[in-house]
C-alpha positions as CSV (number, residue, x, y, z in Angstrom):
1,M,43.0,58.2,46.2
2,P,44.6,54.8,45.7
3,I,42.3,51.8,45.3
4,S,42.5,49.2,48.0
5,T,43.7,45.7,46.8
6,K,42.7,43.9,50.0
7,N,39.6,42.4,48.6
8,V,41.2,41.7,45.2
9,S,44.0,39.8,47.0
10,G,41.5,37.8,49.0
11,A,39.6,36.9,45.8
12,V,42.8,35.7,44.1
13,N,43.8,33.6,47.1
14,Q,40.3,32.1,47.2
15,Q,40.6,31.2,43.5
16,E,44.0,29.7,44.0
17,T,42.7,27.7,47.0
18,S,39.8,26.5,44.9
19,L,42.1,25.4,42.1
20,V,44.3,23.4,44.5
21,S,41.2,21.7,45.9
22,K,40.1,20.6,42.4
23,F,43.2,18.4,42.1
24,F,41.9,16.2,44.9
25,Y,39.4,14.9,42.3
26,Y,42.2,13.1,40.6
27,T,43.4,11.6,43.9
28,G,39.9,10.3,44.6
29,F,39.5,8.8,41.1
30,C,42.9,7.1,41.3
31,V,42.1,5.7,44.7
32,G,38.8,4.2,43.3
33,E,40.6,2.6,40.3
34,L,44.0,1.9,41.9
35,S,46.1,-1.2,41.6
36,C,49.6,-1.4,43.0
37,S,52.1,-4.2,42.4
38,V,55.8,-5.0,42.0
39,I,56.5,-6.8,38.7
40,R,59.2,-9.5,38.5
41,A,60.5,-9.5,34.9
42,N,63.1,-11.5,33.1
43,D,66.1,-9.7,31.8
44,K,66.0,-9.9,27.9
45,R,69.8,-10.2,27.9
46,G,69.7,-13.3,30.0
47,R,71.0,-11.7,33.2
48,G,68.4,-13.1,35.6
49,F,65.5,-11.0,36.6
50,Y,64.6,-7.5,37.9
51,F,61.8,-5.8,39.7
52,M,59.6,-2.9,38.6
53,P,56.9,-1.0,40.6
54,D,53.6,-0.7,38.8
55,I,50.7,1.7,39.5
56,T,47.6,1.0,37.3
57,I,44.5,3.1,36.9
58,S,41.7,1.3,34.9
59,N,38.6,2.8,33.3
60,A,36.5,2.8,30.1
61,D,36.8,6.6,29.6
62,L,39.9,7.1,27.5
63,N,39.7,10.9,27.5
64,L,39.6,11.0,31.3
65,L,42.6,8.6,31.6
66,K,44.5,10.9,29.2
67,E,43.6,13.9,31.4
68,I,44.8,12.0,34.6
69,N,48.0,11.0,32.8
70,Q,48.7,14.7,32.0
71,I,47.9,15.9,35.6
72,V,49.5,13.2,37.6
73,S,52.7,12.4,35.8
74,P,52.7,14.5,33.4
75,N,52.2,12.1,30.4
76,L,54.7,9.5,31.7
77,G,52.1,6.8,31.9
78,N,51.2,4.4,29.1
79,I,47.6,3.7,28.1
80,S,46.7,0.4,26.6
81,P,43.3,-1.2,25.7
82,I,41.9,-4.0,27.8
83,K,38.5,-5.8,27.7
84,G,35.8,-3.2,28.3
85,G,38.2,-0.3,28.8
86,Y,41.8,0.9,29.2
87,N,44.7,0.6,31.6
88,L,46.8,3.7,32.5
89,K,50.1,2.2,33.7
90,F,53.0,3.9,35.5
91,R,55.6,1.2,35.4
92,G,59.1,1.7,36.6
93,K,60.8,3.5,39.4
94,R,61.0,6.9,37.8
95,K,57.4,6.9,36.8
96,A,56.2,5.7,40.2
97,E,58.3,8.4,41.9
98,K,56.5,11.0,39.8
99,V,53.1,9.7,40.8
100,F,54.1,9.8,44.5
101,Q,55.1,13.4,44.1
102,F,51.5,14.1,43.0
103,F,50.1,12.2,46.1
104,Q,52.5,14.1,48.3
105,S,50.9,17.4,47.2
106,Y,47.3,16.0,47.0
107,P,47.3,13.1,49.5
108,V,44.6,10.4,50.0
109,I,42.2,12.0,52.5
110,T,41.0,8.7,54.0
111,G,41.0,5.0,53.1
112,D,43.2,2.5,54.9
113,L,43.5,0.1,51.9
114,A,44.5,2.7,49.4
115,R,46.9,4.4,51.7
116,R,48.6,1.1,52.8
117,K,49.0,0.1,49.1
118,L,50.7,3.3,48.2
119,E,52.8,3.3,51.4
120,L,54.1,-0.2,50.7
121,L,55.0,0.6,47.1
122,K,56.7,3.9,48.1
123,N,58.7,2.3,50.9
124,I,60.0,-0.4,48.5
125,L,61.4,2.0,45.9
126,P,64.9,2.3,47.5
127,A,65.3,-1.5,47.2
128,I,64.6,-1.5,43.5
129,G,67.4,-1.0,41.0
130,G,70.9,-2.5,40.5
131,N,72.5,0.2,42.5
132,S,70.3,-0.3,45.6
133,K,72.2,-0.5,48.9
134,V,69.2,-2.0,50.8
135,P,70.4,-5.2,52.7
136,D,68.7,-8.4,51.5
137,R,66.7,-6.3,49.0
138,E,65.2,-9.3,47.2
139,K,63.7,-10.6,50.5
140,V,62.4,-7.1,51.3
141,I,60.8,-6.8,47.8
142,E,59.2,-10.3,48.0
143,K,57.7,-9.4,51.4
144,C,56.2,-6.3,49.9
145,R,54.8,-8.3,46.9
146,E,53.1,-10.7,49.3
147,E,51.6,-7.9,51.4
148,L,50.2,-6.2,48.2
149,K,48.7,-9.5,47.1
150,D,47.1,-10.1,50.5
151,L,45.6,-6.6,50.4
152,K,44.1,-7.3,47.0
153,L,42.7,-10.7,47.9
154,N,41.5,-10.1,51.5
155,G,40.9,-6.3,51.5
156,L,42.2,-6.0,55.1
157,A,44.6,-3.3,56.3
158,E,45.7,-1.9,59.6
159,E,43.9,1.3,60.5
160,I,45.9,4.4,59.7
161,E,45.2,7.6,61.6
162,D,43.5,10.1,59.3
163,I,44.8,13.7,58.9
164,S,42.1,16.1,60.0
165,N,43.1,19.4,58.3
166,F,41.4,18.9,55.0
167,T,38.9,21.5,53.9
168,D,35.3,20.7,52.8
169,D,36.2,21.6,49.2
170,Q,39.2,19.2,49.2
171,K,36.9,16.5,50.6
172,G,34.2,17.3,48.1
173,F,36.5,17.0,45.1
174,F,38.1,13.9,46.5
175,L,34.6,12.3,46.8
176,A,33.7,13.4,43.3
177,G,36.6,11.3,42.0
178,I,35.4,8.4,44.2
179,V,31.9,8.7,42.8
180,D,33.1,8.6,39.2
181,A,35.3,5.5,40.0
182,E,32.9,3.5,42.2
183,G,29.5,5.2,42.1
184,S,26.2,4.4,40.4
185,C,22.8,6.0,40.2
186,G,19.5,5.6,38.4
187,F,16.4,3.5,39.0
188,K,16.0,-0.1,40.2
189,K,13.1,-2.4,40.7
190,S,11.5,-2.4,44.1
191,G,8.4,-4.7,43.9
192,L,6.2,-3.5,41.1
193,R,7.7,0.0,40.9
194,L,11.0,1.6,40.1
195,Q,12.9,3.2,42.9
196,P,15.6,5.9,42.5
197,F,19.0,5.3,44.0
198,F,22.4,6.8,44.4
199,A,25.1,4.4,45.7
200,V,28.9,3.9,46.1
201,A,30.5,0.6,47.1
202,M,34.1,-0.1,48.0
203,K,36.3,-2.3,50.2
204,D,37.6,0.9,52.0
205,R,35.2,1.4,54.9
206,K,36.5,4.8,55.9
207,I,35.8,6.3,52.4
208,I,32.3,5.0,52.5
209,E,31.9,6.5,56.0
210,L,33.2,9.9,54.7
211,I,30.6,9.8,51.9
212,K,27.8,9.4,54.4
213,D,29.1,12.0,56.8
214,F,29.9,14.5,54.1
215,L,26.6,14.2,52.3
216,N,24.6,13.8,55.6
217,C,22.3,11.2,54.1
218,G,21.9,7.6,53.2
219,N,22.8,4.3,54.9
220,I,25.7,1.9,55.0
221,H,25.6,-1.9,54.9
222,V,28.1,-4.6,54.2
223,R,27.2,-6.7,51.1
224,T,27.1,-10.4,51.9
225,N,28.1,-11.6,48.4
226,D,31.4,-9.6,48.1
227,G,32.0,-8.0,51.5
228,L,32.0,-4.4,50.0
229,Y,30.9,-1.5,52.2
230,H,27.8,-0.1,50.4
231,W,26.4,3.4,50.9
232,E,23.1,4.2,49.3
233,T,20.2,6.7,49.5
234,N,16.8,6.2,48.0
235,K,15.1,9.4,49.3
236,I,14.1,11.7,46.4
237,S,15.1,14.9,48.2
238,D,18.5,13.4,49.1
239,I,19.1,12.2,45.6
240,R,18.3,15.7,44.3
241,K,20.8,17.1,46.7
242,V,23.5,14.6,45.9
243,T,23.2,15.0,42.1
244,E,23.3,18.8,42.5
245,I,26.5,18.5,44.6
246,F,28.3,16.3,42.0
247,M,27.0,18.1,39.0
248,T,27.7,21.7,40.0
249,R,29.7,22.3,43.2
250,Y,32.1,19.3,42.9
251,P,31.5,18.2,39.4
252,C,32.2,14.7,38.2
253,K,34.2,14.2,35.0
254,L,33.3,10.7,33.9
255,T,31.0,11.0,30.9
256,K,28.9,8.0,31.8
257,M,28.3,9.2,35.4
258,K,27.4,12.7,34.3
259,D,24.9,11.3,31.8
260,R,23.4,9.1,34.5
261,M,23.0,12.0,36.9
262,K,21.4,14.2,34.3
263,N,18.9,11.6,33.3
264,L,18.1,10.8,36.9
265,R,17.6,14.4,37.9
266,R,15.5,15.1,34.8
267,T,13.2,12.1,35.6
268,L,12.9,13.2,39.2
269,N,12.1,16.8,38.2
270,D,9.4,15.5,35.8
271,Y,7.9,13.4,38.5
272,T,4.7,14.9,40.1
273,P,3.5,13.1,43.2
274,R,-0.2,12.2,43.5
275,P,-2.1,14.1,46.3
276,R,-3.6,12.1,49.1
277,K,-6.7,13.1,50.9
278,G,-6.2,16.2,53.0
279,G,-3.6,17.5,50.6
280,E,-0.6,15.5,51.6
281,M,1.6,14.5,48.6
282,I,2.6,10.9,47.9
């Protein structure tokens, strides 16, 4: 009697789907650390100047940047040291096109700022290069450069309609990348005691709203000192849930973040509340 392969095929498809979803981690991390610009450089042969698209991902974790370079390009980017970390740069039309191929397969799930930056840079590529047929290409490029500068300085972008057909796993891995890039957790002073916290802060409002909706906990406020949208939870049960999600189900990769979550969870697990009268725990 032949053995049915229906369940086996289903298991394989599920594994393939899970593998695809995991690549959204790199999308999320890149979004969190993303810088887009068009460089105006002088020709070394004295023939005027030329333009180059530049996509930069910055972080202190060299091994993670090497992994991103391999997954996204592969290995076309250049890594160089900066104060406190490293820059992974994809500079030049060919390298930028390779990065956009990755984002085509694993798109930015939400975030008007990030999506607008990438959209501007992608749309300007046909105008770059000596063989470009784009009319008034220098004016077109300069307009793009000004818009990118404005986004960086003011953090304002027109609202872009979100695509709604992403799975929970794709969202989860995307947010794991965001947490590694822009998240923080641990203990902070609250009066005379230390209060646990888990937080993410960004200029991209929609990403912060996705975090709150996906995790179903925490609160959002706009920080008065820098205008960032700040999501945070201080509830111990919620923090245990969030650390479990980003340590096991959608695991973070950044060494510093993983260590912080381990230490936070270990401390919370060792914490024994004092009983009140009547048996209620405090």
